[in-house]
C-alpha positions as CSV (number, residue, x, y, z in Angstrom):
1,M,-4.8,-16.7,-13.5
2,Q,-4.9,-20.5,-13.5
3,F,-3.4,-21.9,-10.3
4,T,-3.0,-25.6,-10.8
5,R,-2.2,-28.2,-8.2
6,R,1.3,-28.6,-9.7
7,R,2.0,-24.9,-9.5
8,F,0.7,-24.9,-5.9
9,L,3.1,-27.7,-4.9
10,K,6.0,-26.0,-6.6
11,A,5.3,-22.7,-4.9
12,S,4.8,-24.3,-1.5
13,A,8.0,-26.2,-1.8
14,A,9.9,-23.1,-2.6
15,G,7.9,-20.4,-0.8
16,F,7.5,-19.4,2.8
17,G,4.7,-20.4,5.2
18,A,2.5,-23.4,5.7
19,A,0.0,-23.8,2.9
20,V,-2.6,-26.5,2.1
21,L,-4.6,-27.1,-1.0
22,S,-8.3,-27.7,-0.2
23,L,-10.4,-29.3,-2.9
24,G,-13.7,-29.5,-1.1
25,L,-15.4,-31.6,1.5
26,S,-13.1,-34.3,2.9
27,G,-15.7,-36.7,4.1
28,C,-13.7,-37.2,7.4
29,V,-15.0,-36.7,10.9
30,F,-12.6,-34.7,13.0
31,D,-12.3,-35.1,16.7
32,G,-10.7,-32.2,18.5
33,D,-11.7,-33.3,22.0
34,N,-9.6,-36.4,22.3
35,D,-8.1,-36.2,25.8
36,E,-4.9,-37.8,24.7
37,E,-4.3,-35.1,22.2
38,Y,-5.8,-32.1,24.0
39,L,-3.7,-28.9,23.9
40,D,-4.6,-25.5,25.3
41,V,-4.6,-23.1,22.3
42,S,-6.2,-19.9,21.2
43,F,-6.7,-17.9,18.0
44,D,-5.2,-14.6,19.2
45,H,-4.5,-13.1,15.8
46,G,-7.9,-13.4,14.0
47,V,-8.5,-14.8,10.6
48,A,-8.0,-13.4,7.1
49,S,-8.7,-14.1,3.5
50,G,-6.9,-12.9,0.4
51,D,-5.7,-13.3,-3.2
52,P,-9.2,-14.1,-4.6
53,L,-9.6,-15.6,-8.0
54,D,-12.8,-16.5,-9.7
55,D,-12.6,-20.1,-8.4
56,S,-10.3,-20.0,-5.4
57,L,-9.6,-18.0,-2.2
58,I,-6.8,-18.0,0.4
59,I,-7.9,-18.3,4.1
60,W,-5.4,-17.7,6.9
61,T,-5.1,-18.0,10.7
62,R,-2.5,-18.5,13.4
63,V,-3.0,-20.9,16.3
64,T,-1.3,-20.0,19.6
65,P,-0.3,-22.9,21.9
66,K,-0.2,-21.8,25.5
67,D,2.6,-24.2,26.3
68,P,5.8,-22.8,24.8
69,S,7.3,-26.3,24.5
70,V,4.7,-27.4,22.0
71,T,6.0,-27.6,18.4
72,R,3.1,-29.0,16.4
73,V,-0.6,-28.2,16.5
74,K,-3.6,-29.7,14.6
75,V,-6.0,-27.3,12.9
76,Q,-9.2,-27.8,11.1
77,W,-10.9,-25.5,8.6
78,Q,-14.4,-25.0,7.4
79,A,-15.8,-22.8,4.5
80,A,-19.5,-22.4,3.7
81,T,-21.9,-20.2,1.8
82,D,-23.7,-19.2,4.9
83,A,-22.6,-17.6,8.1
84,N,-24.0,-20.5,10.2
85,F,-22.0,-23.1,8.3
86,Q,-25.0,-25.1,7.4
87,S,-24.0,-25.3,3.8
88,L,-20.4,-26.4,4.0
89,V,-18.4,-26.6,0.8
90,H,-14.9,-27.1,2.2
91,D,-13.3,-28.7,5.3
92,G,-10.1,-30.4,6.2
93,Q,-7.4,-30.8,8.8
94,T,-3.6,-30.3,8.9
95,E,-0.8,-29.7,11.3
96,V,1.1,-26.4,11.8
97,S,4.4,-26.1,13.5
98,A,6.8,-23.6,15.1
99,D,8.7,-23.9,11.7
100,T,6.1,-21.6,10.2
101,D,5.2,-19.7,13.5
102,F,2.0,-21.8,13.7
103,T,0.5,-19.9,10.8
104,L,-1.7,-21.5,8.2
105,K,-2.9,-20.7,4.7
106,V,-5.5,-22.8,3.0
107,D,-6.1,-22.4,-0.7
108,L,-9.8,-23.1,-1.3
109,Q,-10.3,-24.5,-4.7
110,G,-13.3,-25.1,-7.0
111,L,-15.4,-22.2,-5.7
112,D,-18.1,-20.4,-7.6
113,A,-17.4,-17.0,-9.0
114,N,-18.7,-13.8,-7.5
115,T,-19.7,-15.6,-4.3
116,T,-19.2,-14.7,-0.7
117,Y,-17.8,-17.6,1.5
118,Y,-17.6,-17.7,5.3
119,Y,-14.7,-19.6,6.9
120,R,-13.4,-20.5,10.3
121,F,-10.8,-22.6,12.0
122,I,-11.0,-25.2,14.9
123,S,-8.2,-26.5,17.1
124,Y,-8.7,-28.8,20.1
125,G,-12.3,-27.6,20.6
126,V,-11.5,-23.9,20.3
127,T,-13.2,-22.1,17.3
128,S,-11.8,-19.0,15.7
129,A,-13.7,-16.0,14.7
130,T,-15.6,-16.2,11.5
131,G,-14.4,-14.3,8.4
132,K,-15.7,-13.8,4.9
133,G,-14.2,-13.3,1.5
134,K,-15.6,-13.0,-2.0
135,T,-14.3,-14.7,-5.2
136,L,-13.8,-12.6,-8.4
137,P,-16.7,-12.2,-10.9
138,V,-16.6,-13.4,-14.5
139,G,-18.4,-12.1,-17.6
140,D,-20.3,-8.9,-17.6
141,V,-19.9,-6.9,-14.4
142,D,-21.8,-3.8,-13.5
143,Q,-19.6,-2.6,-10.6
144,V,-16.3,-3.3,-8.7
145,K,-15.7,-1.5,-5.4
146,L,-12.2,-1.5,-3.8
147,A,-11.0,-0.1,-0.6
148,V,-7.3,1.1,-0.6
149,L,-5.1,1.2,2.5
150,S,-1.5,2.0,3.3
151,C,1.0,2.7,6.1
152,A,-0.1,1.5,9.5
153,N,2.3,2.3,12.3
154,Y,1.2,0.7,15.6
155,P,2.9,3.1,18.1
156,A,1.7,6.2,16.2
157,G,-1.9,5.8,17.1
158,Y,-5.1,3.7,17.0
159,F,-6.2,1.8,13.9
160,H,-9.5,3.5,13.6
161,V,-9.1,3.5,9.9
162,Y,-9.2,-0.3,9.8
163,A,-12.4,-0.2,11.9
164,E,-14.0,2.1,9.4
165,V,-13.0,-0.1,6.4
166,A,-14.7,-3.0,8.2
167,K,-18.0,-1.1,8.1
168,Q,-17.9,-0.6,4.3
169,E,-20.6,-2.4,2.3
170,N,-20.4,-4.0,-1.1
171,L,-16.6,-4.3,-1.1
172,D,-15.1,-6.7,-3.6
173,A,-11.6,-6.5,-2.1
174,I,-9.4,-4.5,0.1
175,L,-6.0,-3.5,-1.3
176,H,-3.2,-3.0,1.1
177,L,-0.3,-1.1,-0.7
178,G,2.3,-1.7,1.9
179,D,3.9,-0.6,5.1
180,Y,1.7,-3.0,6.9
181,I,4.2,-3.0,9.7
182,Y,7.2,-0.7,10.7
183,E,10.6,-2.0,11.6
184,Y,11.7,0.7,14.1
185,G,12.2,0.1,17.8
186,A,10.9,1.8,20.8
187,G,11.5,5.6,20.7
188,G,11.7,5.4,16.9
189,Y,9.6,7.0,14.2
190,A,6.2,8.4,15.3
191,S,6.3,6.7,18.7
192,E,6.3,9.8,20.9
193,D,2.7,9.1,22.1
194,A,2.9,5.3,22.3
195,A,3.1,5.0,26.1
196,A,0.2,7.4,26.7
197,L,-1.9,5.5,24.1
198,G,-1.0,2.1,25.4
199,R,0.6,1.3,22.0
200,E,4.1,0.5,23.1
201,L,6.0,-2.3,21.4
202,A,6.3,-5.6,23.2
203,S,9.1,-5.8,25.7
204,D,10.8,-8.6,23.8
205,N,10.4,-6.9,20.5
206,N,11.2,-3.2,21.2
207,D,14.4,-2.9,19.3
208,E,14.6,-2.4,15.5
209,I,13.6,-5.7,13.9
210,I,16.3,-7.6,12.0
211,T,15.9,-11.4,12.5
212,L,13.0,-13.8,11.5
213,D,12.0,-13.9,15.1
214,D,11.9,-10.1,15.3
215,Y,9.7,-9.8,12.2
216,R,7.3,-12.6,13.4
217,K,6.8,-10.9,16.8
218,R,6.1,-7.5,15.2
219,Y,3.4,-9.0,12.9
220,A,2.0,-10.8,16.0
221,L,1.7,-7.5,17.8
222,Y,-0.1,-5.8,15.0
223,R,-2.4,-8.7,14.4
224,Q,-3.7,-8.6,17.9
225,D,-5.3,-5.3,17.2
226,A,-9.1,-5.7,17.2
227,D,-9.6,-3.1,14.4
228,L,-7.1,-4.7,12.1
229,Q,-8.7,-8.1,12.8
230,A,-12.1,-6.7,12.0
231,A,-10.9,-5.4,8.5
232,H,-9.3,-8.8,7.7
233,G,-12.4,-10.7,8.7
234,H,-14.7,-8.4,6.6
235,C,-13.2,-8.9,3.2
236,A,-10.4,-10.5,1.2
237,F,-7.1,-8.5,1.1
238,I,-4.9,-8.2,-1.9
239,T,-1.6,-7.0,-0.8
240,V,1.9,-6.0,-1.7
241,W,4.8,-4.9,0.4
242,D,6.5,-1.5,0.6
243,D,9.7,-0.7,2.3
244,H,8.9,-0.9,6.0
245,E,8.1,-4.6,5.9
246,I,11.9,-4.8,5.5
247,S,13.5,-1.4,6.2
248,N,13.0,2.2,5.3
249,D,13.7,3.2,1.7
250,T,14.5,-0.4,0.6
251,W,15.9,-1.0,-2.9
252,H,17.0,-4.3,-4.4
253,S,20.4,-4.5,-2.6
254,G,20.0,-2.3,0.4
255,A,18.0,0.2,2.4
256,E,18.5,3.6,4.0
257,N,17.8,2.1,7.4
258,H,20.3,-0.7,7.2
259,D,24.0,-0.7,7.9
260,D,26.8,-3.3,8.1
261,S,26.4,-3.6,11.8
262,E,23.0,-5.2,11.2
263,G,24.5,-8.1,9.1
264,P,24.1,-8.8,5.4
265,F,21.1,-7.0,3.9
266,E,20.1,-10.0,1.7
267,E,19.8,-12.1,4.8
268,R,17.6,-9.6,6.6
269,K,15.5,-9.1,3.6
270,M,14.8,-12.8,3.1
271,Q,13.9,-13.2,6.8
272,A,11.5,-10.2,6.5
273,L,9.9,-11.7,3.3
274,R,9.5,-15.1,5.0
275,A,7.6,-13.5,7.9
276,Y,5.5,-11.6,5.3
277,F,4.5,-14.8,3.5
278,E,3.7,-16.5,6.9
279,W,1.6,-13.8,8.2
280,M,-0.3,-12.4,5.2
281,P,-3.1,-14.0,3.2
282,I,-1.1,-14.0,0.0
283,R,-0.6,-17.1,-2.2
284,N,2.8,-18.6,-2.0
285,V,5.1,-18.2,-5.0
286,A,8.1,-20.2,-6.2
287,D,10.3,-17.1,-6.6
288,K,10.1,-15.4,-3.2
289,E,10.7,-11.9,-4.5
290,K,8.2,-12.0,-7.4
291,I,4.8,-11.0,-6.0
292,Y,3.6,-8.9,-9.0
293,R,0.3,-10.4,-10.1
294,R,-2.9,-9.7,-11.9
295,F,-6.6,-10.0,-10.8
296,D,-9.4,-9.7,-13.4
297,F,-12.8,-8.6,-12.2
298,G,-14.9,-9.9,-15.1
299,N,-14.9,-7.6,-18.1
300,L,-14.6,-4.4,-16.0
301,V,-11.2,-4.3,-14.2
302,S,-7.8,-5.7,-14.7
303,L,-5.9,-5.1,-11.5
304,Y,-2.1,-5.3,-11.6
305,M,-0.4,-5.5,-8.2
306,L,3.2,-4.2,-8.7
307,D,6.4,-4.4,-6.7
308,T,8.3,-1.1,-6.7
309,R,10.6,-2.1,-3.9
310,V,12.3,-5.4,-3.7
311,L,12.6,-7.0,-7.1
312,A,14.4,-4.4,-9.2
313,R,14.5,-0.9,-7.7
314,D,17.8,0.8,-8.2
315,E,19.1,2.8,-5.2
316,Q,17.4,6.1,-4.8
317,L,19.2,9.3,-6.0
318,S,20.0,12.1,-3.7
319,Y,20.1,15.8,-4.4
320,N,23.4,15.8,-2.5
321,D,25.0,14.0,-5.4
322,F,24.4,16.9,-7.8
323,D,25.4,20.6,-7.9
324,L,22.0,22.1,-8.9
325,T,23.5,25.6,-8.8
326,T,25.3,24.9,-12.1
327,A,23.9,24.2,-15.6
328,A,26.1,21.1,-15.8
329,G,24.8,19.8,-12.5
330,Q,21.2,20.4,-13.6
331,H,21.9,18.5,-16.8
332,D,23.4,15.6,-15.0
333,F,20.5,15.4,-12.6
334,A,17.9,15.4,-15.5
335,S,19.9,12.7,-17.3
336,A,20.1,10.6,-14.2
337,I,16.4,10.5,-13.3
338,G,15.4,10.0,-16.9
339,A,18.0,7.3,-17.8
340,P,16.4,4.3,-19.6
341,S,18.7,2.0,-17.5
342,R,17.2,3.3,-14.3
343,A,14.8,0.7,-13.0
344,L,11.9,0.8,-10.6
345,L,9.9,-2.2,-11.9
346,G,12.7,-3.8,-13.9
347,G,12.6,-5.1,-17.4
348,E,10.7,-8.4,-16.8
349,Q,7.9,-6.8,-14.6
350,L,7.6,-3.8,-17.0
351,T,7.3,-6.0,-20.0
352,W,4.7,-8.1,-18.1
353,L,2.7,-5.0,-17.3
354,T,2.7,-3.3,-20.7
355,D,1.9,-6.7,-22.4
356,G,-1.0,-7.0,-19.9
357,I,-2.3,-3.6,-20.6
358,T,-2.0,-4.0,-24.3
359,T,-3.9,-7.3,-24.4
360,S,-6.5,-6.8,-21.7
361,N,-10.1,-6.6,-22.7
362,Q,-11.2,-5.1,-19.4
363,Q,-12.6,-1.6,-19.4
364,W,-10.3,-0.3,-16.7
365,Q,-6.5,-0.9,-16.2
366,V,-5.7,-0.4,-12.6
367,L,-2.3,-0.4,-11.0
368,G,-2.0,-1.2,-7.3
369,Q,1.4,0.0,-6.2
370,Q,3.3,1.8,-3.6
371,V,4.6,5.2,-4.6
372,L,3.2,8.4,-6.3
373,M,3.3,8.3,-10.1
374,T,2.0,11.9,-10.5
375,K,4.8,14.4,-11.2
376,M,5.2,16.2,-7.9
377,H,7.3,19.0,-9.0
378,L,7.7,22.1,-6.7
379,P,9.6,25.4,-7.5
380,A,13.3,24.9,-7.1
381,E,13.4,27.6,-4.4
382,V,11.1,25.6,-2.2
383,M,13.0,22.4,-2.7
384,M,16.3,24.1,-1.7
385,L,14.7,25.4,1.4
386,L,13.2,22.1,2.3
387,A,16.5,20.4,1.7
388,A,18.0,22.8,4.3
389,V,15.1,21.9,6.7
390,Q,15.9,18.2,6.3
391,S,19.6,18.7,6.8
392,T,19.1,20.8,9.9
393,L,16.6,18.2,11.2
394,A,19.2,15.4,10.7
395,Q,21.7,17.4,12.6
396,G,19.3,18.0,15.5
397,G,19.1,21.7,14.8
398,D,16.2,24.1,15.2
399,T,14.0,24.0,12.0
400,A,11.5,26.6,13.1
401,P,13.2,29.6,11.4
402,L,13.5,27.7,8.1
403,L,9.9,26.4,8.2
404,A,8.7,30.0,8.8
405,Q,10.7,31.0,5.7
406,A,9.2,28.1,3.8
407,N,5.6,29.1,4.7
408,T,6.3,32.7,3.5
409,L,7.9,31.4,0.3
410,F,5.0,29.0,-0.4
411,A,2.6,32.0,-0.2
412,E,4.7,34.3,-2.3
413,L,5.2,31.8,-5.1
414,A,1.6,30.8,-5.1
415,Q,0.6,34.5,-5.5
416,I,2.9,34.7,-8.6
417,K,1.5,31.4,-10.0
418,G,-2.1,32.8,-9.5
419,R,-1.2,35.9,-11.4
420,I,0.2,33.8,-14.3
421,L,-2.9,31.6,-14.5
422,A,-5.1,34.8,-14.4
423,G,-3.1,36.1,-17.4
424,D,-1.7,39.1,-15.5
425,P,0.5,41.0,-18.0
426,S,2.6,42.5,-15.2
427,V,4.3,39.1,-14.4
428,T,8.0,39.5,-15.1
429,D,10.2,36.9,-16.7
430,A,12.1,36.6,-13.4
431,E,8.9,35.9,-11.5
432,R,7.7,33.4,-14.1
433,A,11.1,31.6,-13.8
434,R,10.7,31.3,-10.0
435,V,7.6,29.2,-10.3
436,E,8.4,27.4,-13.6
437,T,11.9,26.2,-12.5
438,V,10.9,23.1,-10.7
439,L,12.4,20.0,-9.1
440,P,10.8,16.6,-8.0
441,Y,9.7,16.6,-4.4
442,N,10.5,13.0,-3.7
443,L,13.2,11.0,-5.5
444,D,11.9,7.8,-3.8
445,A,8.7,8.0,-5.9
446,W,8.2,7.6,-9.7
447,D,9.8,11.1,-10.1
448,G,13.1,9.5,-9.4
449,Y,12.5,6.8,-12.1
450,A,11.0,8.8,-14.9
451,Y,11.8,6.5,-17.9
452,E,9.6,3.5,-16.8
453,R,6.7,5.9,-16.0
454,E,6.9,7.2,-19.6
455,V,6.8,3.7,-20.9
456,I,3.6,2.9,-19.0
457,L,1.8,6.1,-19.8
458,G,2.8,5.8,-23.4
459,T,1.4,2.3,-23.5
460,A,-1.9,3.4,-22.1
461,L,-2.2,6.2,-24.6
462,A,-1.0,4.0,-27.6
463,T,-3.6,1.3,-26.8
464,Q,-6.3,3.8,-25.8
465,K,-6.8,2.1,-22.4
466,N,-8.4,3.7,-19.3
467,L,-5.6,3.9,-16.8
468,V,-6.1,4.4,-13.0
469,V,-3.1,4.2,-10.7
470,L,-3.6,3.7,-6.9
471,A,-0.8,4.7,-4.5
472,G,0.1,4.8,-0.8
473,D,3.4,5.5,0.9
474,T,3.1,9.3,1.5
475,H,0.6,9.2,4.4
476,N,-1.5,11.9,2.8
477,G,-4.4,11.9,0.4
478,W,-3.7,13.0,-3.1
479,A,-5.2,12.9,-6.7
480,G,-3.1,13.7,-9.7
481,Q,-3.3,13.9,-13.5
482,L,-0.9,11.5,-15.1
483,R,0.7,13.2,-18.1
484,T,3.5,12.2,-20.4
485,D,6.5,14.4,-20.9
486,A,6.6,16.6,-24.0
487,T,9.7,14.5,-25.0
488,N,7.7,11.2,-24.9
489,P,8.4,9.7,-28.4
490,V,5.0,7.9,-28.4
491,A,2.7,10.5,-27.0
492,G,4.2,13.9,-26.4
493,D,2.6,15.9,-23.7
494,Q,-0.8,14.3,-23.1
495,A,-3.1,13.2,-20.3
496,A,-2.8,9.5,-20.0
497,G,-4.7,8.6,-16.9
498,V,-5.3,9.5,-13.3
499,E,-3.9,8.7,-9.9
500,F,-5.7,8.3,-6.6
501,A,-3.5,8.0,-3.5
502,T,-4.7,7.0,0.0
503,A,-3.8,8.6,3.3
504,S,-2.2,6.5,6.0
505,V,-3.9,4.3,8.6
506,S,-1.8,6.0,11.4
507,S,1.6,7.2,10.1
508,P,2.1,11.0,10.2
509,G,2.4,12.9,6.9
510,I,3.7,16.1,5.4
511,E,1.8,18.0,8.1
512,E,4.4,16.9,10.6
513,Y,7.4,17.6,8.4
514,L,6.1,21.1,7.7
515,S,5.1,21.6,11.4
516,L,1.6,22.7,10.3
517,N,-0.9,23.7,12.9
518,T,-3.4,21.0,12.6
519,Q,-5.8,22.8,14.9
520,D,-6.2,25.7,12.5
521,P,-8.5,24.6,9.7
522,Q,-8.2,27.8,7.8
523,A,-4.4,27.6,7.7
524,I,-4.5,23.9,6.6
525,A,-7.0,24.7,3.9
526,Q,-4.8,27.6,2.7
527,M,-1.7,25.4,2.6
528,E,-3.6,22.6,0.7
529,Q,-4.7,25.2,-1.9
530,V,-1.1,26.6,-2.2
531,I,0.3,23.1,-2.8
532,A,-2.3,22.2,-5.4
533,L,-1.6,25.5,-7.2
534,L,2.2,25.1,-7.3
535,I,2.2,21.5,-8.4
536,D,0.8,21.5,-12.0
537,D,-0.4,17.9,-12.2
538,L,-1.9,17.8,-8.7
539,S,-5.7,18.2,-8.3
540,Y,-6.3,17.3,-4.7
541,N,-4.5,16.9,-1.4
542,N,-5.4,16.4,2.2
543,L,-2.4,17.3,4.4
544,V,-3.5,16.3,7.9
545,N,-6.0,13.5,8.2
546,R,-5.5,9.7,8.4
547,G,-7.9,7.6,6.3
548,F,-8.5,5.3,3.4
549,L,-9.8,5.4,-0.1
550,T,-12.6,3.6,-1.9
551,V,-12.7,3.4,-5.7
552,T,-15.8,2.2,-7.5
553,F,-15.6,1.2,-11.1
554,S,-18.5,1.0,-13.6
555,A,-18.5,0.8,-17.4
556,T,-18.6,4.6,-17.6
557,A,-16.5,5.9,-14.7
558,A,-13.9,5.3,-12.0
559,Q,-15.1,7.2,-8.9
560,A,-12.8,7.8,-5.9
561,Q,-13.9,8.8,-2.4
562,W,-11.5,9.6,0.5
563,H,-12.6,8.7,4.0
564,Y,-11.0,10.3,7.0
565,V,-11.1,10.1,10.8
566,D,-10.7,13.2,13.0
567,T,-8.1,11.6,15.3
568,I,-6.0,8.5,16.0
569,K,-4.8,9.8,19.3
570,A,-7.9,9.0,21.3
571,R,-10.2,6.0,21.6
572,A,-13.2,8.1,20.7
573,Y,-13.2,9.5,17.2
574,Q,-15.5,10.6,14.4
575,V,-15.5,10.3,10.7
576,S,-14.5,13.6,9.1
577,A,-17.2,13.8,6.4
578,E,-16.4,17.4,5.6
579,R,-12.8,16.5,4.8
580,G,-13.7,13.8,2.4
581,Q,-13.4,14.4,-1.4
582,Q,-15.0,12.7,-4.4
583,L,-13.3,12.8,-7.9
584,Q,-13.7,10.6,-11.0
585,M,-12.4,9.7,-14.4
586,L,-14.9,9.0,-17.2
587,A,-14.1,6.1,-19.5
588,G,-12.5,7.4,-22.7
589,N,-11.5,10.7,-21.0
590,P,-8.3,10.6,-19.0
591,Q,-9.0,13.6,-17.0
592,L,-9.7,14.2,-13.3
593,L,-13.2,15.5,-12.8
594,P,-15.4,16.4,-9.8
595,L,-18.0,13.8,-9.0
596,S,-21.3,15.5,-9.9
């Protein structure tokens, strides 16, 4: 947690983006109105803060010179304890250049703990918007409140979810769990309404992004959005990347949405990460791929921000690689997903995490990461039919008949599962096998990397720690019970913690994949009940709404509330209060419970 000047200089030299260490008031008088030095500039992309510690805070902006021939621009910063900047505590001046896309990060040092600071930037007489961010608390803490976001696709719809986050009171930090941008070009994923919504990609950036310049321009487009700027200015962000900051289904040496015609993947990845460090309010690091880090909120919360994408993830498995119609194929599949050698975090990050959980004195151990950890196991019959849907979709075929079969099958299996849970003696062995023979729904999630999940859950149980996992990625809201496998050598089959997963800002979810009628609330509610019934460890799901999550921690409970908007396809929208849900975990009791 200690970030010394030496570490800062080392990270700045090795990392990406312009960064300055600010130690307080400089004592200098800055003149931005000198005619000889005047430049026409603007702050088109707002301001942001991030990576708060108990004594420091990153603040960020980008200056836009109107003359494209300009390569260097002077920028001043100010930070104060009041919104009118009467009580300045930091100021300074530096230059930014085209080498870092005119972005600037200032690491404010020597701040007071648990204190809100206001900040702004000035360049050639032009003043940016004012932002605010809060340092971490120390000692005894009564409450920590976090907002959780994920998956914002600009062409898919308006960023109303960001606007709602900016209205939240008493936030200590906003966690963004990745897919901050999407790499696709015009006409790509979820862009069918872009023209009608006025959300088309820029004309000089409407192909799939591959180069450094491509990624920079995509961030620039997103950061011009007023709702996103409002969220950044409202509270400090703590971020990690997912796959679309690089390319869909990224793993350590490749991605599903990358081929040889697009050049070496390693080169593309490093250009994408460079743009990320330039444009996000994240502290620079010496090793550009190691962004896993920990934030302690007094004695209440230890937050571990994990990387499940870039650093160590092995390539995703595919059902096409196994013949699941044979016992041998089923055995090979089970062995593959549970292999100890199969990495999602990798040995170094996993050891860092388990050591942290073991030695932490904080009441709550919280993982901020990308993909679902809950076992999302569906009956094998459903999975085989959904695989046929996916194959037909990839070939451009008509999926309607298969989806109709899937809906019928869901209902049929749910009826059998309900009879089993009710203790119906007429349930046959064949019927029981139909619902109890299950397969993981998504091999890109923790279900495809089971060994490391068991290590984490076993550690939480062995050390008697309160574990809460936060996830994004899926675009829908979920809550699940985290249970160890019966074969876990440390724990056996036990509840080890809970998972709260946020819906997306704008990317469509499973409702689009299943072609659900989102205008039929009764049908949606029925499907949500069916899925929760068929997946043993799932307690809650919202299949249709875009939104975000808040989690409030106290000494006695971790309380989650889902917030949704009714549309992202129109400028006018409403908060869907009736679709929200509240669940909690009580300290010392790793069970999902309704919030009374």
